[in-house]
Steps between C-alpha positions, in 0.01 A plus 500: 500500500305500173629842429862364538438198269346714225783752512760226471322352201510830331863550592602171340316599181653842484860384565691188424216250540577138580278286276354182635343354184569363155790256549367236734529218248867576440584526868275262678496482880655181652334316792716700737288805418164327533305384815590138580295243684598462868698825501364752757447862395650772711306784647476835324465804723446858358527851637539855366811686593466875516740637756828503306756774594739395220227535232269749683133504405503168319244229541547143390367150548722233653430130484676249727527127427558273797556123428341235715842374595595834659585478878502839670774371738746534214529824303422402137675568181327764281433569138399861407311548167440829330178601320301287741653174408468308167658174363228284692745544783290378789408175322863449410599554868233255625645226270869567548477541873301176524778315318766682701661641183497848654486604866186593684443860395264783540397688188456883512335637189489878478323734260674814394396808686226739385445857633127539479378839368189511717337675204298334225621770262863440568732211427667300769882490510651170410815413684596185305788639285629704787504203741611237257711648227705733717840395631591549868394363830156653559296191395704253700486725806122524447481118514718463810382791708128520406359196320668216699400654831139533371504134388621384833189658660279258327378160613374207287138383504604236752670749720870448407725810537717602208866515535738541210870449508731797521780306318554604143587146415132403579357766283414494127345792296350494153294667236431574137602788284555803729419265796801298398756780501333615832584148639857508372542850639381391848756218504777717345455777765454254788651155432498460873116519485423312159738257344275333235335674200251380243482734199252462213524737201703732708497869427878549503477798251519878509176591675659607834847378477455125486724489184802570734475168682707292251794737545456527873490121542828474311679771703385434858637217715250214451217493754343179647196492269360214296301597198260311264402690180229445238439698179397455139635599163189702417501701816464882479726723285374852560628850608640371823711220344504154391376269773634170336846641442508665853416175669772319311747772577422469876531116482846543338600738777384256770711232332793735476486588860466142632141510621294190559244547224282312245260590222245371266444696179181466285353668199227673687421878496441710811289239659518256797381171361851370451603611846197340655589168330856497630439675842524163678843437346604846593399435864688175503810673382479792729445282808724216415746395778308716756584572781849516368568870440530657156866551417678744285711369213820598334471825295675531166563863558884522487519818705317346790711194476816716490426676827284279721614213717252213506320478837629838618213736584456831694575463868382752760795650705504706819759761378742567228733800516496505114148624501546804724542860403635715797287792412253615235702826479827506313687829469164683549327288230183315601623167358279231360810296413866544438798323358876567561751393230851361546635847410303683766221630274158488658169525322179571699135493399257747655125532469353835394394736782163674509446689181779327309394316187783255520763341737875533456805296459809641676870457457709538815876496457731342754569853634130561552440728195145426371301573198174397335578279201138426406194692605251361253397153641156478654604297806866393497530219755756213470843566373798291418794460255604250232773250612764703298369825667468673175112521504266633762151336529201692658156355520206738454244338747191663359574371151607159356846627421858484627726765357858444387770770500866503406719626789757767410837551671373797697194323617252645263276286277419479135304305246199436720256234364192344635673166462357214709127437454332342797175312537212671685225320687134543420445641836724804449587773245878456560763251580557625858873440434719546809848366575733368227824292479709346234680165505845447362354383161331828450144397579292774668268391791213745550260486800150555363142439594500178295815357650865526429528567127830390361616687182790433256743771399282556185217630719273198484318324788620150462346353812312594818556359852204432714497676833347381826231778518435857439721761328881524543632822648875421492725259315874420501764235511643431846845649506644223729341225297430648165342196350205579732233726362320693786175685491262689732126439477260679735774552766615134483827392356549188278806349335562253221819332390568512122743337258635840412672771703425866535720773343551720803539871408756551777736250339723549192313505165488185291392451139236233439449307174286657232123418519331247272337712229 
């Protein structure tokens, strides 16, 4: 355990250290952050966790705070703190729980992982940036699948068992610097597991992709997350970005997208004194009105507002004929996807066979004549046409591109461009694009790993629809009720009613209005 502590101290010095000295007179602690007469202190339990499968080989110290008011008969709310805690959190919890300003909660304070070298002449591997700065679901899955079960094996000094709530509305997560973006990522990836975030001097900059959050927050459907931010005008401005500007940019994105959020800005540098002084206010804001659930607000993204019906969400259905393909073979072609136009033209995508460097896009005439019209895509997958049926769209699933071609009168293609640029998740090297469909206004809906990415005719992702789970394999508008968008995820079919209607390729072409440029 001493080895872990010394390594973490070195890590914080070598990377983006969080200072704890030098500004105490400017940001004094309030009585909320100091022990008060008559207020019982909670228990602190500690253990070392060394059996992670998500971050293999890591060792870390975990501290667990249990308030005196905790009753094991009722699963408690929880606060998860990165870097082992901070902000005088346990004292704040003692005071605020005593006054019933926040619910009874268990605090779980976790150090970042270290892979010990086992050799005095070799350096340990420090996992802090990997675990905290990286986007994606790994850290939140680590909490849910590994840390929480380990916590629930503990007992307090007076023999009480530990039970934490499984409801995301009962869970808060926070941290400073990289620990702050880590907290936001956990809630962003799993709002069902964490709905409240405390962020101090958050590292929303270009270290491992955190600079993308302000854009993603604006494009995605709002998620049920409440956020409290803190930062100072003298925060870092180094190779990775400008922390002060990045935090303001995220705050403006949260406002734009209708999130419940608040902030307090100071003039501090990359230090936590200001955050410690206001931590009680942050907790009161994040837990206000509990147990009422955190709600999403109204986004100002016009593209989401144009297509979504308030209150309409994805609904699981047993079967939709529109999602079926009779066979994966079409005229001897091993089809990934196909589209048949009003004039009888059919275009089929096919993966490359063994030894082939690329897949193929086929044209099949109404009489059955077939020819390869593009043999240079890596993995052509989804295929559809523009509403006026003058352009063919093919997504290349192993890249972040959807290609656009002009369709000629004989079915051949010209003027190919990598036209639509898709977002790619941190967990993959590609978009994983699958099925595609257009609506009658010319928007292109693309099934991807990140959700349904909706592009305008100019090739830009304007918004992204959340999906229930996993990656989408197929996507189309129901031909019988073509204001219903249908998707297949992991063998299950879901539907969602929209304000717009699909442009069905089998129907007569129609010309949409020009895009906003």
